[in-house]
Every structure is written in C-alpha cells, then in structure tokens.
C-alpha positions as CSV (number, residue, x, y, z in Angstrom):
1,M,-5.8,-43.1,24.6
2,N,-2.9,-44.4,22.5
3,F,-3.1,-42.7,19.1
4,K,-1.7,-45.6,17.0
5,K,-3.8,-48.3,18.7
6,S,-7.0,-46.3,18.3
7,L,-6.4,-45.6,14.6
8,T,-5.5,-49.3,14.0
9,V,-8.9,-50.3,15.4
10,S,-10.6,-47.7,13.3
11,A,-8.7,-48.9,10.2
12,I,-10.1,-52.4,10.7
13,L,-13.6,-51.2,11.3
14,F,-13.6,-49.1,8.2
15,A,-11.7,-51.4,5.9
16,A,-14.8,-52.5,4.1
17,L,-15.9,-48.9,3.4
18,V,-12.6,-47.2,2.7
19,V,-12.3,-47.8,-1.0
20,L,-16.0,-46.9,-1.6
21,S,-15.5,-43.7,0.4
22,A,-13.0,-42.4,-2.2
23,F,-16.0,-42.0,-4.5
24,V,-19.2,-41.6,-2.4
25,F,-18.6,-41.2,1.3
26,T,-18.7,-37.6,2.3
27,S,-19.2,-35.8,5.6
28,Q,-22.7,-34.5,6.2
29,N,-21.5,-30.9,6.4
30,A,-18.4,-31.0,4.3
31,A,-18.0,-28.7,1.2
32,P,-17.7,-30.6,-2.1
33,C,-14.4,-31.2,-3.6
34,G,-13.8,-31.7,-7.3
35,E,-11.8,-30.7,-10.4
36,E,-14.0,-27.8,-11.5
37,Y,-15.5,-27.0,-8.1
38,L,-16.0,-23.2,-7.8
39,P,-17.7,-22.8,-4.4
40,E,-19.5,-19.6,-3.6
41,G,-17.8,-19.3,-0.2
42,C,-15.4,-17.0,1.5
43,T,-13.2,-14.3,-0.1
44,S,-9.8,-13.5,1.4
45,I,-7.8,-10.4,0.6
46,L,-4.1,-10.0,1.4
47,V,-2.1,-6.8,1.7
48,G,1.7,-6.7,2.2
49,K,3.2,-4.2,4.6
50,D,4.7,-2.0,1.8
51,A,1.3,-2.1,-0.1
52,S,-0.6,-0.5,2.9
53,T,-0.7,3.2,3.7
54,D,0.5,2.7,7.3
55,G,2.9,-0.2,6.9
56,S,0.6,-2.8,8.4
57,T,-0.1,-6.2,6.9
58,M,-3.7,-7.1,6.3
59,T,-5.8,-10.2,5.7
60,T,-9.6,-10.5,5.3
61,H,-12.1,-13.2,5.6
62,T,-15.7,-12.8,4.4
63,C,-17.3,-15.8,6.3
64,D,-19.9,-16.5,3.6
65,C,-22.1,-19.3,4.8
66,G,-25.6,-18.4,5.7
67,I,-26.2,-21.2,8.3
68,C,-23.0,-21.2,10.3
69,D,-22.2,-20.1,13.8
70,W,-21.2,-16.4,14.0
71,T,-20.2,-16.1,17.7
72,W,-16.8,-15.0,18.9
73,R,-14.5,-15.8,21.9
74,H,-11.3,-14.8,23.5
75,V,-9.2,-17.8,24.5
76,P,-6.7,-16.9,27.3
77,A,-3.0,-18.0,27.4
78,A,-2.2,-20.9,29.6
79,D,0.8,-22.8,31.1
80,H,0.8,-26.6,31.0
81,K,2.6,-29.2,33.1
82,E,5.0,-31.6,31.7
83,G,3.1,-34.6,30.2
84,A,-0.1,-32.6,29.6
85,V,-2.1,-33.5,26.6
86,R,-4.3,-31.5,24.2
87,K,-7.7,-33.1,23.4
88,I,-8.6,-33.2,19.7
89,Y,-12.1,-32.6,18.5
90,H,-13.8,-32.8,15.1
91,I,-15.2,-29.3,14.6
92,S,-17.4,-28.8,11.5
93,Q,-17.3,-25.3,10.0
94,Y,-21.0,-25.5,9.3
95,R,-22.7,-27.4,12.2
96,T,-24.8,-25.5,14.8
97,W,-27.2,-26.5,17.6
98,P,-30.4,-25.0,18.8
99,P,-29.6,-22.4,21.5
100,E,-31.6,-24.4,24.1
101,K,-29.2,-27.3,23.5
102,G,-26.1,-25.2,24.0
103,L,-23.8,-22.9,22.0
104,K,-21.4,-24.3,19.5
105,W,-18.3,-23.6,21.6
106,E,-19.7,-25.8,24.3
107,K,-21.3,-28.5,22.1
108,Y,-18.3,-29.1,19.9
109,K,-16.7,-31.0,22.8
110,D,-19.3,-33.7,22.2
111,D,-17.3,-34.6,19.1
112,Y,-14.2,-35.6,20.9
113,T,-12.1,-37.8,18.7
114,G,-10.9,-39.9,21.6
115,I,-7.3,-38.8,20.7
116,D,-5.0,-36.6,22.7
117,I,-1.7,-35.2,21.4
118,P,1.2,-33.8,23.5
119,E,0.5,-30.3,24.8
120,V,3.2,-27.6,24.6
121,P,4.4,-25.9,27.8
122,H,2.7,-22.6,27.0
123,T,-0.2,-21.8,24.7
124,Y,-0.9,-18.2,23.5
125,A,-4.1,-16.2,23.9
126,Y,-6.1,-15.7,20.7
127,K,-9.4,-14.6,19.3
128,H,-11.6,-17.0,17.4
129,G,-14.9,-17.2,15.5
130,M,-15.3,-20.1,13.1
131,F,-11.5,-20.2,13.0
132,G,-8.6,-18.7,15.0
133,Y,-8.0,-15.2,13.6
134,M,-5.3,-13.5,15.7
135,N,-3.2,-14.4,18.7
136,E,-1.3,-12.3,21.2
137,N,1.9,-12.3,19.0
138,Q,0.0,-10.7,16.0
139,V,-0.1,-13.9,14.1
140,A,-3.3,-13.5,12.0
141,M,-5.4,-15.4,9.5
142,G,-8.2,-15.3,6.9
143,E,-9.7,-18.3,5.1
144,S,-11.2,-19.4,1.7
145,T,-12.3,-22.9,0.7
146,I,-10.6,-23.9,-2.6
147,G,-11.5,-27.5,-3.3
148,C,-9.2,-30.3,-4.5
149,Q,-9.2,-33.3,-6.7
150,R,-12.1,-35.6,-5.7
151,K,-9.9,-38.7,-4.9
152,M,-7.9,-36.6,-2.4
153,R,-10.8,-36.3,0.1
154,N,-10.4,-38.1,3.4
155,T,-13.6,-38.1,5.4
156,T,-12.6,-41.2,7.5
157,P,-11.6,-41.0,11.2
158,S,-7.9,-41.4,10.1
159,A,-8.0,-37.7,9.3
160,L,-7.8,-36.5,12.9
161,L,-7.6,-32.7,12.1
162,D,-10.0,-30.6,10.3
163,L,-9.5,-26.9,9.5
164,T,-11.0,-25.3,12.6
165,M,-9.1,-27.5,15.0
166,L,-5.9,-26.9,13.0
167,T,-6.2,-23.1,13.2
168,M,-6.8,-23.3,16.9
169,L,-3.7,-25.4,17.4
170,G,-1.7,-23.0,15.2
171,M,-2.9,-20.0,17.1
172,E,-2.0,-21.6,20.4
173,R,1.5,-22.5,19.4
174,S,3.0,-19.8,17.1
175,K,4.9,-16.6,17.3
176,T,5.3,-15.8,13.5
177,A,3.5,-16.5,10.2
178,R,6.3,-18.9,9.2
179,E,6.0,-20.7,12.5
180,I,2.2,-21.2,12.3
181,I,2.6,-22.6,8.7
182,Q,5.1,-25.1,9.9
183,V,3.1,-26.0,13.0
184,M,-0.2,-26.6,11.1
185,G,1.7,-28.3,8.3
186,S,3.6,-30.7,10.5
187,L,0.6,-31.5,12.7
188,A,-1.5,-32.3,9.6
189,E,1.3,-34.5,8.2
190,K,1.5,-36.4,11.4
191,Y,-2.1,-36.8,12.5
192,G,-3.9,-36.5,9.1
193,Y,-6.0,-33.7,7.7
194,G,-9.6,-33.8,6.3
195,F,-12.7,-35.3,7.9
196,N,-15.0,-32.2,7.7
197,D,-12.8,-30.3,5.2
198,G,-11.2,-30.6,1.8
199,G,-8.9,-28.2,0.0
200,E,-8.5,-25.0,2.1
201,M,-6.5,-21.7,1.8
202,L,-5.4,-19.6,4.8
203,A,-4.1,-16.1,4.4
204,V,-1.4,-16.0,7.1
205,A,0.2,-12.9,8.4
206,D,2.4,-11.3,11.1
207,P,3.7,-7.7,11.2
208,N,6.4,-8.4,8.6
209,E,5.1,-11.0,6.2
210,V,1.9,-12.3,4.5
211,W,1.6,-15.9,3.1
212,I,-0.9,-17.9,1.2
213,F,-1.0,-21.4,2.8
214,E,-3.0,-24.1,1.0
215,I,-3.7,-27.6,2.5
216,M,-5.5,-30.7,1.2
217,P,-6.2,-34.2,2.3
218,V,-4.4,-37.2,0.8
219,G,-7.2,-39.6,0.3
220,P,-9.2,-42.1,2.4
221,L,-6.6,-44.8,2.3
222,W,-4.2,-42.9,4.4
223,T,-3.3,-44.2,7.9
224,P,-0.6,-43.0,10.3
225,E,1.0,-46.5,10.1
226,S,1.7,-45.8,6.4
227,G,4.6,-43.6,7.3
228,K,3.5,-41.1,4.7
229,P,2.3,-37.5,5.3
230,G,-1.4,-37.3,6.2
231,A,-1.8,-34.0,4.2
232,V,-0.2,-32.2,1.3
233,W,0.4,-28.5,1.7
234,C,2.2,-25.6,0.2
235,A,2.8,-21.9,1.1
236,Q,3.9,-18.9,-0.9
237,R,4.9,-15.5,0.5
238,L,3.4,-12.4,-0.9
239,P,6.0,-9.7,-2.0
240,D,5.9,-6.9,0.6
241,D,4.6,-4.3,-1.9
242,H,1.9,-6.6,-3.4
243,V,-1.7,-7.5,-2.8
244,S,-3.6,-10.7,-3.6
245,V,-7.0,-12.3,-3.2
246,C,-8.4,-15.8,-2.9
247,P,-11.9,-16.2,-4.3
248,N,-12.3,-19.9,-3.5
249,E,-9.6,-21.0,-5.9
250,S,-6.1,-22.2,-5.4
251,R,-3.7,-19.3,-6.0
252,I,-0.2,-21.0,-5.8
253,G,1.2,-21.9,-9.3
254,E,4.7,-22.8,-10.0
255,I,6.8,-23.3,-6.9
256,D,10.5,-23.0,-6.2
257,L,11.4,-24.9,-3.0
258,E,15.0,-23.9,-3.4
259,N,13.9,-20.4,-2.4
260,P,12.7,-20.9,1.2
261,D,12.3,-17.2,1.7
262,Y,9.2,-17.4,-0.5
263,F,8.1,-21.0,-0.6
264,M,7.4,-23.8,2.0
265,A,5.8,-27.1,1.4
266,S,5.2,-30.6,2.7
267,P,7.8,-33.3,1.6
268,N,5.2,-34.8,-0.7
269,A,4.1,-31.6,-2.4
270,V,5.2,-32.8,-5.9
271,S,5.6,-36.5,-5.4
272,Y,1.9,-37.0,-4.3
273,A,0.8,-35.4,-7.6
274,V,3.1,-37.7,-9.6
275,E,1.9,-40.8,-7.8
276,N,-1.7,-39.9,-8.4
277,K,-1.1,-38.9,-12.1
278,F,-2.1,-35.2,-11.4
279,Y,1.3,-34.2,-12.9
280,D,3.5,-35.9,-15.4
281,P,7.2,-34.9,-15.0
282,E,7.9,-36.3,-18.5
283,S,5.5,-33.7,-20.0
284,G,8.1,-31.1,-20.1
285,K,5.9,-28.6,-18.3
286,P,6.9,-27.1,-14.9
287,F,5.0,-28.4,-11.9
288,S,2.1,-26.1,-11.0
289,W,0.5,-26.6,-7.6
290,K,-2.9,-25.3,-8.5
291,R,-3.1,-27.0,-11.9
292,A,-2.2,-30.3,-10.2
293,Y,-4.4,-30.3,-7.1
294,S,-7.2,-27.8,-7.7
295,P,-7.6,-27.1,-11.4
296,S,-10.2,-24.7,-12.6
297,R,-11.5,-24.0,-16.1
298,G,-13.8,-21.2,-15.0
299,K,-13.5,-17.5,-14.6
300,A,-14.0,-16.1,-11.1
301,S,-15.3,-12.6,-11.5
302,R,-14.1,-11.8,-7.9
303,L,-10.5,-12.4,-9.0
304,W,-10.8,-9.9,-11.8
305,R,-12.8,-7.4,-9.8
306,F,-10.2,-7.2,-7.0
307,Y,-7.3,-6.9,-9.3
308,D,-9.2,-4.3,-11.3
309,L,-10.0,-2.3,-8.2
310,A,-6.4,-2.5,-6.8
311,A,-4.5,-2.2,-10.1
312,P,-6.7,-0.7,-12.8
313,S,-3.6,0.3,-14.8
314,K,-2.9,-3.4,-15.5
315,H,-6.2,-3.6,-17.5
316,F,-7.0,-7.2,-16.5
317,S,-9.8,-8.7,-18.5
318,P,-12.7,-10.5,-16.9
319,E,-12.4,-13.1,-19.7
320,T,-8.9,-14.1,-18.5
321,P,-9.1,-17.8,-17.3
322,D,-8.5,-18.0,-13.6
323,M,-5.5,-20.2,-13.9
324,D,-3.7,-17.5,-15.9
325,Y,-4.0,-14.7,-13.3
326,P,-0.8,-13.8,-11.4
327,F,-0.3,-14.8,-7.8
328,S,-0.2,-11.2,-6.7
329,V,0.1,-7.6,-8.1
330,K,1.5,-4.3,-7.0
331,P,-1.4,-2.0,-6.4
332,D,-1.6,1.4,-8.2
333,K,-1.9,3.1,-4.8
334,K,-1.3,1.8,-1.3
335,L,-4.4,0.6,0.5
336,S,-5.7,1.9,3.8
337,V,-7.8,-0.2,6.2
338,Q,-10.8,1.9,5.1
339,D,-10.0,1.0,1.5
340,V,-10.1,-2.6,2.3
341,M,-13.3,-2.2,4.2
342,N,-14.8,-0.6,1.1
343,I,-13.6,-3.4,-1.1
344,T,-15.2,-6.0,1.1
345,R,-18.5,-4.1,0.4
346,D,-18.1,-4.3,-3.4
347,K,-21.0,-5.4,-5.6
348,Y,-19.5,-4.4,-8.9
349,Q,-20.8,-0.9,-8.6
350,G,-20.3,1.0,-11.9
351,S,-19.1,-2.0,-13.8
352,K,-20.9,-4.0,-16.5
353,Y,-21.6,-6.6,-13.8
354,D,-23.3,-4.1,-11.5
355,L,-26.1,-6.1,-9.8
356,A,-28.2,-3.0,-9.0
357,K,-28.5,-1.9,-12.6
358,G,-31.7,-2.1,-14.6
359,I,-34.7,-4.1,-13.8
360,K,-32.8,-6.8,-12.0
361,G,-32.1,-4.3,-9.2
362,G,-35.8,-3.4,-8.9
363,P,-37.1,0.1,-8.5
364,F,-34.8,0.9,-5.6
365,S,-31.5,-0.4,-7.2
366,N,-31.1,-3.3,-4.8
367,P,-28.0,-5.3,-5.6
368,N,-29.3,-8.3,-3.5
369,Y,-32.4,-9.1,-5.6
370,F,-30.8,-10.9,-8.5
371,R,-29.3,-14.2,-7.5
372,G,-30.2,-16.2,-10.6
373,F,-33.0,-18.3,-11.9
374,K,-34.0,-20.9,-14.5
375,I,-36.5,-20.2,-17.3
376,D,-37.3,-22.6,-20.2
377,E,-34.3,-24.8,-19.4
378,N,-32.0,-21.8,-19.5
379,R,-30.2,-20.7,-16.4
380,Y,-29.3,-17.1,-15.6
381,R,-27.2,-15.9,-12.8
382,G,-25.5,-12.7,-11.7
383,S,-21.7,-12.5,-11.1
384,R,-20.7,-13.6,-7.6
385,C,-19.5,-10.5,-5.9
386,I,-17.1,-10.0,-2.9
387,C,-20.0,-8.7,-0.7
388,V,-22.9,-11.1,-0.3
389,N,-25.8,-11.0,2.1
390,N,-25.2,-14.5,3.5
391,V,-22.0,-13.6,5.2
392,E,-21.8,-14.5,8.9
393,Y,-19.2,-11.9,9.7
394,T,-16.2,-10.3,8.0
395,T,-12.7,-9.9,9.5
396,I,-9.9,-7.5,8.5
397,T,-6.7,-8.2,10.5
398,Q,-4.1,-5.5,10.9
399,C,-0.6,-6.4,12.2
400,R,1.5,-3.4,13.0
401,G,5.1,-4.1,13.9
402,W,6.0,-0.6,15.2
403,L,3.7,-1.1,18.3
404,P,3.9,-3.6,21.1
405,D,1.9,-6.8,20.2
406,P,-1.1,-6.1,22.5
407,I,-1.6,-2.8,20.8
408,G,-0.3,-3.5,17.3
409,G,-2.8,-6.3,16.4
410,I,-6.4,-5.4,15.5
411,V,-9.2,-7.6,14.2
412,W,-11.8,-5.3,12.5
413,L,-15.0,-7.3,12.9
414,S,-18.4,-6.7,11.3
415,F,-21.4,-8.9,11.6
416,G,-23.7,-9.8,8.7
417,A,-23.8,-8.2,5.3
418,Q,-20.9,-5.8,4.9
419,D,-22.9,-3.1,3.0
420,T,-25.2,-2.6,6.0
421,A,-22.9,-3.6,8.9
422,C,-20.2,-1.7,10.9
423,Y,-16.6,-2.7,11.4
424,M,-15.5,-2.6,15.1
425,P,-11.9,-2.9,16.3
426,V,-11.0,-5.8,18.5
427,Y,-7.5,-5.3,19.9
428,T,-5.5,-8.5,20.2
429,G,-4.4,-7.3,23.7
430,S,-8.0,-7.3,24.9
431,T,-8.9,-10.1,27.2
432,D,-12.6,-10.2,26.3
433,V,-15.2,-9.2,23.7
434,P,-18.7,-7.8,24.2
435,E,-21.2,-10.3,25.5
436,S,-23.4,-9.8,22.4
437,F,-20.5,-11.2,20.3
438,K,-20.8,-14.5,22.1
439,V,-24.4,-15.4,21.5
440,G,-27.0,-15.9,18.7
441,D,-28.4,-18.3,16.2
442,H,-29.8,-18.0,12.7
443,F,-33.1,-19.5,13.6
444,V,-34.0,-17.7,16.9
445,F,-34.3,-13.9,17.1
446,N,-32.2,-12.5,19.9
447,R,-32.1,-8.9,21.0
448,H,-28.9,-9.6,23.0
449,S,-26.9,-10.8,19.9
450,A,-24.7,-8.4,18.0
451,R,-25.4,-10.3,14.7
452,W,-29.1,-9.8,15.1
453,A,-28.6,-6.1,15.4
454,S,-26.9,-6.0,12.0
455,D,-29.5,-8.3,10.5
456,Y,-32.2,-6.0,11.9
457,V,-30.7,-3.0,10.0
458,D,-30.1,-5.1,6.9
459,Y,-33.7,-6.3,6.8
460,H,-35.1,-2.8,6.9
461,T,-32.7,-1.6,4.3
462,Q,-33.7,-4.1,1.7
463,V,-37.2,-2.7,1.2
464,V,-36.2,0.7,-0.2
465,Y,-32.5,0.1,-0.7
466,S,-31.5,3.2,-2.6
467,Y,-33.1,5.4,0.0
468,A,-32.2,3.4,3.2
469,I,-28.6,2.7,2.3
470,K,-27.9,6.5,2.6
471,D,-28.9,6.3,6.2
472,V,-26.7,3.3,6.8
473,K,-23.7,4.9,5.2
474,A,-24.1,8.0,7.4
475,A,-24.1,5.7,10.4
476,Q,-21.1,3.8,9.1
477,E,-19.2,7.1,8.7
478,K,-20.0,8.1,12.2
479,W,-19.2,4.8,14.0
480,E,-16.8,3.0,11.7
481,G,-15.1,6.0,10.3
482,G,-14.9,7.5,13.8
483,A,-13.2,4.3,15.1
484,V,-10.7,4.3,12.2
485,K,-9.8,8.0,12.9
486,R,-9.6,7.3,16.6
487,T,-7.2,4.4,16.3
488,A,-4.1,6.6,16.4
489,I,-5.3,8.2,19.7
490,I,-6.1,4.9,21.3
491,D,-2.8,3.5,20.2
492,K,-0.9,6.4,21.7
493,A,-2.8,6.3,25.0
494,A,-2.3,2.5,25.2
495,E,1.4,2.8,24.4
496,E,2.0,5.3,27.1
497,L,0.2,3.0,29.6
498,Y,2.2,0.0,28.3
499,K,5.5,1.7,29.1
500,K,4.4,2.2,32.7
501,D,2.3,-0.9,33.3
502,P,1.5,-3.5,30.5
503,A,-1.4,-4.9,32.6
504,L,-3.0,-1.5,32.8
505,A,-2.6,-1.1,29.0
506,V,-4.3,-4.4,28.5
507,E,-7.2,-3.4,30.8
508,F,-7.5,-0.1,28.8
509,L,-7.7,-1.9,25.4
510,T,-10.2,-4.4,26.8
511,D,-12.4,-1.6,28.0
512,Y,-12.2,0.2,24.7
513,T,-12.9,-2.9,22.7
514,I,-16.0,-3.8,24.8
515,N,-17.3,-0.2,25.2
516,N,-17.0,0.6,21.5
517,G,-18.5,-2.7,20.5
518,N,-21.5,-2.1,22.8
519,S,-22.0,1.4,21.5
520,V,-22.0,0.3,17.9
521,I,-24.5,-2.6,18.6
522,N,-26.8,-0.2,20.5
523,A,-26.5,2.3,17.7
524,W,-27.4,-0.4,15.1
525,W,-30.5,-1.5,17.0
526,E,-31.6,2.2,17.1
527,L,-30.8,2.5,13.4
528,G,-33.0,-0.4,12.6
529,D,-35.8,1.1,14.6
530,N,-35.4,4.4,12.8
531,L,-35.4,2.8,9.4
532,L,-38.6,1.0,10.3
533,V,-40.3,4.2,11.2
534,K,-38.8,6.4,8.5
535,Y,-39.8,4.1,5.6
536,N,-43.0,2.6,7.0
537,H,-45.8,2.0,4.6
538,F,-43.6,2.9,1.6
539,R,-43.5,6.5,2.7
540,I,-40.9,8.8,4.2
541,Y,-41.7,9.8,7.8
542,D,-39.7,12.9,8.9
543,A,-39.9,12.7,12.7
544,A,-38.2,16.0,13.3
545,K,-40.7,17.9,11.1
546,R,-43.5,15.5,11.8
547,K,-44.3,15.3,8.1
548,T,-44.5,12.5,5.5
549,G,-43.6,12.3,1.9
550,R,-43.9,9.7,-0.9
551,I,-41.2,7.3,-1.9
552,Q,-40.8,7.7,-5.7
553,A,-39.9,4.9,-8.0
554,P,-37.7,6.1,-11.0
555,E,-39.4,6.9,-14.3
556,W,-37.7,4.1,-16.2
557,W,-39.3,1.6,-13.7
558,N,-42.7,3.2,-14.0
559,R,-42.5,3.0,-17.8
560,A,-41.5,-0.7,-17.6
561,V,-44.5,-1.4,-15.4
562,V,-46.8,0.3,-17.9
563,E,-45.3,-1.8,-20.8
564,Q,-45.2,-5.1,-18.9
565,D,-48.7,-4.8,-17.4
566,K,-50.2,-2.9,-20.4
567,L,-51.6,-0.3,-18.1
568,V,-54.2,2.2,-19.5
569,P,-53.7,5.8,-18.5
570,V,-56.3,7.3,-16.3
571,K,-58.6,9.7,-18.1
572,P,-58.6,13.2,-16.6
573,P,-61.9,14.1,-15.0
574,T,-64.3,16.0,-17.2
575,P,-64.5,19.5,-16.0
576,P,-68.0,20.7,-14.9
577,A,-70.0,22.4,-17.6
578,K,-70.1,26.2,-17.3
579,K,-73.4,27.7,-16.6
580,E,-74.7,30.1,-19.1
581,K,-75.3,33.6,-17.9
582,K,-78.8,34.8,-18.2
C-alpha cells in the first residue's frame, strides 16, 4: 500500500477529531503523559565500560507492569531480496490475549497498520521480550517510560511507529549504539512516532559506549505531508567511567549539539520547544531538554537511592529536586554484574525508607506489604523502590568487546520479582531460548511457564518473608552465583570452539543457554514446593530430621498486638492444694 496515499485518507477521516484528540483522545493502553507525570514504571540502570569491574558496558530494564506479556523469543537473521518490504504493526506494550486465542507474538500481527516500509538487504538476529534487547552485534537496550508535555501526544494513525516496533526495527538494522539511535530516530522522523506510546527513554549500549536516548511524539496534527519530523528525540552519551539511572524521568538536561561525540538529536530538538512555547530563547536561560519536554517538580526516591548506592561519598540528599540531579556520576567503586543484580533487588534496606521496618512490614519484615492507603482523606504511601513485585522480568545486558560478538553479549534475564527470582544468562550467540520462556499468561496458571515458576516461589515467600527469603537467597547463590562464576569458563570454551568452527560455538552457547535455563526453572519449581512444605501451617517442617518447630513473631510485634487489641494476659493455673499429712 502506498504510504502517503494511505495517510492522506486517514487524515481526512480523522480531521474532525484531530484537534479534540490533543486534549482527550488517548489509546486504550497508552501510559499517561503530562507535565508532572511520575509513572511507577520501569527502572533502567546504565554502566560505562570503565565503571564496570570487567570492562563491560551494562544496561538494565525492570519491566514493571503487572499485566503485560512476559514471554521471550529469538528472532533469526535474514536476507531480503531487492524490493522487499517490512510490514509495520502497532504493538502495545500492555496488551495481551487469553492463551486460547493465541500468544502475543502471534496475535500482534492482527494490528497490521496497512503500511509497508522498504526492507534492508540483511536483518540481524536478536532477542526480544516486550522490546528488542540485544542483537547479534552486541547492540543492547533497556527502557523506562518518561512522559512528555500533554499536547505532544499523538495517538492518531499518523503515528505509524510505537516503541516496541521501533526497537525491533532498530535491532534488525544496527551494528553499533550510535547507529541504532540514528536508525530509530530517522525512522520516527519519517513515519511518525506515538500511537500506543508517549515519552520514552532507551538505555542503548554496545561494547564501547552507553547512551541515553529519549524520544517523544510531536502532537496529533502531524502528518507526513507536513514535511516536518514526526518525532522529537535527543541522545546523550554516558562518560565511560560513569553510571546513571532513569526512574521514569527525563535525564537529558542541557545539550551541546556542537559536540557530536556526546550528543545527537533530531533537527527539531530545540525548534519544536520554541514553537510550542516550552522554551523561550529570550529568557536568557540555556535550553534544557528535560525542562522543556518532560518537566518534573517531584522527587523520585529511586534516583537518590541509586546514586547513594553507587556514589555514597557524594552525599546526595533525597530532598534534592529531580531536575537538579546530574546526568551521571562516577561510582565510588566499579560495579560487577552481581552488584547490578543486587541493586535491582533494592528495597531501601537499611535506609530511613526501608519498607520492611516497623509495623508496615508486618511480623516477618515483608517489604511488599506497604503500598499505600487513604485514611480520613489523608493519603499515605511508601517510597517507590527499584525492586517491585509487579515486574514481568528484569534484564541486565552485558556487552564485552574483548570477545567475539556471539560470546561477548549476554542478557541476564530473571522472571518476576527480583528478590525471589534468579538471573539466567542468555548469550546473544544462542539461536533459541528455553521453551518455558516462550509461554505463559498472568491469568492462567501454567506449569510449563518459566514466569510461573518464579511466581510460585514468590507466593510462598510472602507468607513468612523473613524466614523464607533466606531459603531463596541460598538458591540464588547456588544457581545465579554459580552461573556468574561459571561465565569465564563458558566464555573460554566457546572462544576455543569459535576459533575452530564458529557454528559449533553457537551450538555450544545455545545448548548452555537452554540447559542452564531449564535447570534453574526446574530448581525454582522444586524450591516453591519445598517452601510450601517447610512453612506449612505457620510452622517449620524439617524434612531431614522429621521434626517441626514454631514460627516465632518478634517481641515488638507481640507487644503491639497486646496494645492494639487490649489483650488480657492468661492467668497461670492454680496449683493443686497440698494434702495435709496425717
């Protein structure tokens, strides 16, 4: 179908609604977008190669949704004939279908836009879940929704590309971080960005560089016939010895487009803000990307928490307004992949925001109890932490330039809540993932789904958290810690094979990825069973000794119960009267 002709017809059909849509028309599943929007969505951590212990670059994505698809796929490389086209689909981050109707990565094709774009001669292999995460060239990504000015939203069909489609196209067509930014940016400019999505941030990396890429729609009046870009975007490079984080807030401030080694942007990056009165060049203030397009007057505790964990010597204050935090910092010590795993599990342990402290954590110090509530018109809520229990999965990408691409790229993947889940390595050279990674749904229990294995453990941990989490940590040390330690051995074996026969190395990495994943998932099902037995009936069942013991609530909790419920102590039984001797 001719792209311009189709969009002209669409423009006529929607002409009566287009102005109204600037204010009220939103996609059913789209995240909100406004001046002070602070969504409780995904967290993305970025680590430069000189800020990591082994010289790798890292990005993370905590896919915090609670209703979204969690399944994973490997998309193979492909060659395409001259004149071939790429079908474009609208793919909502949030939409799923009942399993009997089909899995998301089959059903999304029902939302064909009717538009094809020219295909490239060769597309690269990559791994994807909700988005594309790493391709065969070690181009990697993480994501965080950041919002934008409300009038920027474009939920009309003129916005051909939403974020999922954009990342898939980027993965298919890019060999470096810089290239994928340019590919996604130029496609969004040409074909329009939005529909299901508003302001979004992608943490983009390759073995040498890490970038923050932010993209936003340009309003519902845009059409390709306007000759103007259909998106506005900007990217800033992370210094190699720095770390950064995106907690659902724009992170790019002042930009210097005369320094292309650290900044890239669409041609309308500043002019669009001026045209829409988001920035006044006569104000005497320098242009700030985040203050113009995604301003926030709030304080994101995740921003403070990450910087405080990574660089405590900087003494950042949790009261610092978000807009005043630096783009990135040099960490006090270099971070390992295990350090990053631990940070993704953070719930403010030991800080004044600790969610497990006091009565809000219950008798078993459960950090998941207190989510907030309203009493007498007063609202109370806990600080939003990096680790939340509504996460679909978490990714940690590692790009390692000293190894061949199939070996150097790893996506560490865990399903469900990070504190009770296990990270598993998925090598970018692998040509498949375990079958259990490909299936599952929130609303239908499935013993064949990797995610349900993690949820099974998580569910049985919540009951007596302070007890059960020790069992979970022991399992994580065995399976996750073992995989981290084993990485150097797997790398070496794969590299030796790669020198002799690259195809054999790929087969080896595929077998390892699948076998390790299957072993972990089986272990997590067994762990869930063991937790059910061990803490059944609020007791502790020791299967080895065939003995039981009581689960003890702490004294402070018992005292609080006495005070709250005004309990009366039980009188000791009266001892029997002594018989007098005759």
